[in-house]
C-alpha positions as CSV (number, residue, x, y, z in Angstrom):
1,Q,0.0,0.0,0.0
2,R,2.8,2.4,0.9
3,R,4.4,1.7,-2.5
4,Q,1.1,2.2,-4.3
5,R,0.7,5.5,-2.5
6,L,4.2,6.6,-3.4
7,D,3.6,5.6,-7.0
8,A,0.4,7.5,-7.0
9,E,2.1,10.6,-5.6
10,H,4.9,10.3,-8.1
11,A,2.4,10.0,-10.9
12,E,0.5,13.0,-9.6
13,R,3.6,15.1,-9.4
14,E,4.6,14.0,-12.9
15,R,1.1,15.0,-14.2
16,A,1.4,18.3,-12.4
17,F,4.9,18.9,-13.8
18,V,3.7,18.0,-17.3
19,A,0.6,20.3,-16.8
20,S,2.9,23.1,-15.6
21,L,5.2,22.6,-18.6
22,A,2.1,22.7,-20.9
23,D,0.9,25.9,-19.2
24,A,4.3,27.5,-19.4
25,S,4.5,26.5,-23.1
26,D,1.0,27.9,-23.7
27,A,1.9,31.1,-21.9
28,L,5.1,31.4,-23.9
29,L,3.3,30.9,-27.2
30,R,0.7,33.5,-26.1
31,R,3.5,36.0,-25.3
32,I,5.2,35.2,-28.6
33,H,1.9,35.7,-30.5
34,E,1.1,38.8,-28.5
35,N,4.5,40.2,-29.2
36,H,4.1,39.4,-32.9
37,R,0.6,40.9,-32.9
38,D,1.9,44.0,-31.1
39,R,4.8,44.3,-33.6
40,Q,2.4,43.8,-36.5
41,A,-0.1,46.3,-35.0
42,L,2.7,48.8,-34.6
43,A,3.9,48.1,-38.1
44,D,0.3,48.5,-39.4
45,T,-0.1,51.7,-37.4
46,Q,3.2,53.1,-38.7
47,Y,2.3,52.1,-42.3
48,L,-1.1,53.7,-41.9
49,Q,0.4,56.8,-40.5
50,Q,3.0,57.0,-43.3
51,R,0.3,56.3,-45.9
52,Q,-2.0,59.0,-44.4
53,Q,1.0,61.4,-44.2
54,I,1.8,60.7,-47.9
55,M,-1.8,61.2,-48.8
56,R,-2.0,64.4,-46.8
57,T,1.2,65.7,-48.5
58,R,-0.2,64.7,-51.9
59,E,-3.5,66.3,-51.2
60,A,-1.9,69.5,-49.9
61,A,0.3,69.7,-53.0
62,L,-2.8,69.1,-55.2
63,W,-4.8,71.8,-53.4
64,E,-1.8,74.2,-53.6
65,L,-1.6,73.5,-57.3
66,E,-5.3,74.0,-57.8
67,E,-5.2,77.4,-56.0
68,K,-2.1,78.3,-58.0
69,Q,-3.9,77.4,-61.2
70,I,-6.9,79.5,-60.2
71,H,-4.6,82.5,-59.5
72,E,-2.6,82.0,-62.7
73,R,-5.8,81.9,-64.8
74,H,-6.9,85.1,-63.1
75,Q,-3.6,86.8,-63.9
76,L,-3.8,85.6,-67.5
77,A,-7.3,87.0,-67.8
78,K,-6.1,90.3,-66.4
79,R,-3.1,90.4,-68.8
80,Q,-5.3,89.6,-71.7
81,L,-7.8,92.3,-70.7
82,K,-5.0,94.9,-70.2
83,D,-3.5,94.0,-73.6
84,E,-6.8,94.2,-75.3
85,F,-7.5,97.7,-73.9
86,L,-3.9,98.8,-74.5
87,L,-4.4,97.9,-78.2
88,R,-7.8,99.7,-78.3
89,R,-6.3,102.8,-76.7
90,H,-3.5,102.8,-79.2
91,Q,-5.9,102.4,-82.1
92,M,-8.1,105.2,-80.6
93,L,-5.1,107.5,-80.3
94,V,-4.1,106.9,-83.9
95,R,-7.6,107.5,-85.1
96,H,-7.9,110.7,-83.0
97,D,-4.5,112.0,-84.3
98,K,-5.8,111.4,-87.9
99,E,-9.1,113.2,-87.1
100,L,-7.2,116.2,-85.6
101,E,-4.8,116.3,-88.6
102,Q,-7.7,116.2,-91.0
103,I,-9.4,119.2,-89.2
104,K,-6.1,121.1,-89.1
105,R,-5.6,120.5,-92.8
106,K,-9.2,121.5,-93.5
107,N,-8.8,124.7,-91.5
108,Q,-5.5,125.5,-93.2
109,R,-7.1,125.0,-96.7
110,K,-9.9,127.4,-95.7
111,E,-7.3,129.9,-94.5
112,E,-5.3,129.6,-97.7
113,E,-8.5,129.9,-99.8
114,L,-9.5,133.0,-97.8
115,A,-6.0,134.5,-98.2
116,K,-6.2,134.0,-102.0
117,C,-9.6,135.6,-102.2
118,Q,-8.6,138.5,-100.0
119,A,-5.3,139.0,-102.0
120,L,-7.3,139.0,-105.3
121,E,-9.8,141.4,-103.8
122,K,-7.0,143.6,-102.5
123,R,-5.3,143.7,-105.9
124,S,-8.5,144.5,-107.7
125,L,-9.5,147.3,-105.3
126,P,-7.2,150.1,-106.8
127,K,-8.3,149.3,-110.3
128,R,-11.9,149.4,-109.3
129,I,-11.5,152.6,-107.3
130,R,-9.6,154.3,-110.1
131,A,-12.3,153.4,-112.6
132,E,-14.9,154.7,-110.2
133,Q,-12.9,157.8,-109.5
134,K,-12.5,158.4,-113.2
135,A,-16.2,158.0,-113.9
136,R,-17.2,160.1,-110.9
137,E,-14.7,162.9,-111.8
138,M,-16.0,162.9,-115.4
139,M,-19.5,163.3,-114.1
140,F,-18.4,166.0,-111.7
141,R,-16.6,167.9,-114.4
142,E,-19.7,167.6,-116.6
143,S,-21.8,168.9,-113.8
144,L,-19.4,171.8,-113.3
145,R,-19.5,172.6,-117.0
146,I,-23.3,172.6,-117.1
147,S,-23.7,174.7,-113.9
148,A,-20.7,176.9,-114.5
149,A,-21.3,180.7,-114.6
150,P,-19.2,183.1,-116.7
151,G,-15.9,184.1,-114.9
152,S,-16.1,181.2,-112.3
153,H,-13.1,179.2,-113.5
154,E,-11.2,179.8,-110.2
155,D,-14.2,178.5,-108.2
156,E,-14.5,175.5,-110.5
157,R,-10.8,174.7,-109.9
158,E,-11.3,174.9,-106.1
159,R,-14.4,172.7,-106.3
160,L,-12.6,170.2,-108.5
161,K,-9.6,170.1,-106.2
162,K,-11.9,169.6,-103.2
163,F,-13.7,166.8,-105.0
164,Q,-10.4,165.1,-105.8
165,E,-9.3,165.3,-102.2
166,N,-12.6,163.8,-101.1
167,E,-12.1,161.0,-103.6
168,K,-8.6,160.3,-102.2
169,R,-10.1,160.2,-98.7
170,R,-12.8,157.9,-99.9
171,Y,-10.2,155.6,-101.5
172,R,-8.2,155.4,-98.3
173,A,-11.4,154.8,-96.4
174,E,-12.3,152.0,-98.8
175,Q,-8.9,150.5,-98.4
176,Q,-9.2,150.7,-94.6
177,R,-12.7,149.2,-94.7
178,L,-11.4,146.3,-96.9
179,A,-8.5,145.7,-94.6
180,T,-10.8,145.7,-91.6
181,K,-13.2,143.4,-93.4
182,H,-10.3,141.0,-94.3
183,A,-8.9,141.0,-90.7
184,K,-12.4,140.3,-89.3
185,A,-12.9,137.5,-91.8
186,R,-9.5,135.9,-90.9
187,E,-10.3,136.2,-87.1
188,E,-13.7,134.6,-87.6
189,L,-12.3,131.8,-89.7
190,K,-9.5,131.2,-87.2
191,A,-12.0,131.3,-84.3
192,A,-14.3,128.8,-86.1
193,G,-11.4,126.5,-86.8
194,E,-10.2,126.6,-83.2
195,A,-13.8,126.0,-82.0
196,L,-14.1,123.0,-84.3
197,L,-10.8,121.7,-82.9
198,R,-11.9,122.2,-79.3
199,E,-15.2,120.4,-80.0
200,L,-13.4,117.5,-81.6
201,E,-10.9,117.3,-78.7
202,Q,-13.7,117.4,-76.2
203,Y,-15.5,114.5,-78.1
204,Q,-12.2,112.6,-78.2
205,N,-11.6,113.1,-74.4
206,E,-15.1,111.8,-73.8
207,K,-14.4,108.7,-75.9
208,R,-11.1,108.1,-74.1
209,K,-12.9,108.5,-70.7
210,A,-15.6,106.1,-71.8
211,L,-13.0,103.6,-72.8
212,M,-11.2,103.9,-69.5
213,N,-14.5,103.4,-67.6
214,H,-15.3,100.4,-69.7
215,E,-11.9,98.9,-69.0
216,S,-12.4,99.6,-65.2
217,N,-15.8,97.9,-65.3
218,K,-14.4,94.9,-67.2
219,M,-11.5,94.6,-64.7
220,K,-13.9,94.8,-61.8
221,T,-15.9,92.0,-63.3
222,V,-12.7,89.9,-63.7
223,E,-11.8,90.5,-60.1
224,E,-15.3,89.7,-58.9
225,R,-15.3,86.5,-60.9
226,Y,-11.9,85.5,-59.4
227,A,-13.1,86.2,-55.9
228,G,-16.2,84.1,-56.5
229,V,-14.3,81.2,-58.0
230,L,-11.8,81.3,-55.2
231,K,-14.5,81.4,-52.5
232,E,-16.3,78.5,-54.1
233,W,-13.1,76.5,-54.4
234,R,-12.2,77.2,-50.7
235,A,-15.7,76.1,-49.7
236,T,-15.3,72.8,-51.6
237,L,-11.8,72.4,-50.2
238,G,-13.2,72.4,-46.6
239,D,-15.6,69.6,-47.5
240,R,-12.8,67.7,-49.2
241,K,-10.5,68.1,-46.2
242,M,-13.3,66.9,-43.9
243,S,-13.9,63.9,-46.1
244,S,-10.2,63.1,-46.2
245,N,-9.9,63.3,-42.4
246,T,-13.0,61.1,-42.0
247,S,-11.6,58.5,-44.3
248,A,-8.3,58.5,-42.4
249,S,-10.1,58.2,-39.1
250,N,-12.2,55.3,-40.4
251,S,-9.1,53.5,-41.5
252,T,-7.5,54.0,-38.1
253,T,-10.6,52.8,-36.3
254,T,-10.8,49.7,-38.6
255,R,-7.2,48.8,-37.9
256,R,-7.7,49.3,-34.2
257,N,-10.9,47.1,-34.1
258,S,-9.1,44.4,-36.1
259,A,-6.2,44.4,-33.6
260,E,-8.6,44.3,-30.6
261,K,-10.5,41.4,-32.2
262,S,-7.3,39.5,-32.8
263,K,-6.2,40.1,-29.2
264,I,-9.5,38.7,-27.9
265,E,-9.2,35.6,-30.1
266,V,-5.7,34.9,-28.7
267,C,-6.8,35.3,-25.1
268,T,-9.7,32.8,-25.7
């Protein structure tokens, strides 16, 4: 009996030892698996973080490029508009210069024509006056002859002399009247030409001002359109950032849940 009891105790100790070895082996395997799982989870987390960082960097670069493209399109639109109105201003200035030159040439032709007419009239005045004087003197002499009384030759000579002096004064007065008339005509023609130039210049100034206002309004429209596009892009950018963050958060949560599930399975 004593031997049987000793054998039974020995067998029990052996079973306990084997069981403890099995427990130790299971514990070691669990630790090895847990360590592997932890290393895998850490690697997965690092991979996910690196992937998310790469995606964020890529998205940031993409968004920066999009904003840059919006700005560059805006700058291009502004340059094109400025070039367009620069050309239109140049064409307008060329056209205005031609219009002014035409008016100046027209005024000059009128002045030259007036000068020719006045020179012709001035040259013809002495001949006309002499013819008139000759005719008037003949008529005056005839009048003196008809009305002459005997012995009044001296009186006739005085009257004729006075008549001739009056004719000379009339000739000088006619010359002065013609000179005054010519000067007035030249002044009036010059004033009319200058008024026409001023009127044209005023009209041209109004056209230039209208073109500048049109350019300002077009530029304002371009700026407003750019502000609207940029505002809309920034609004969509906020939604895209939120969607990207949500996607990254979901990926992290999925990885974490998977790791927790694996840990529970190992423990069981």
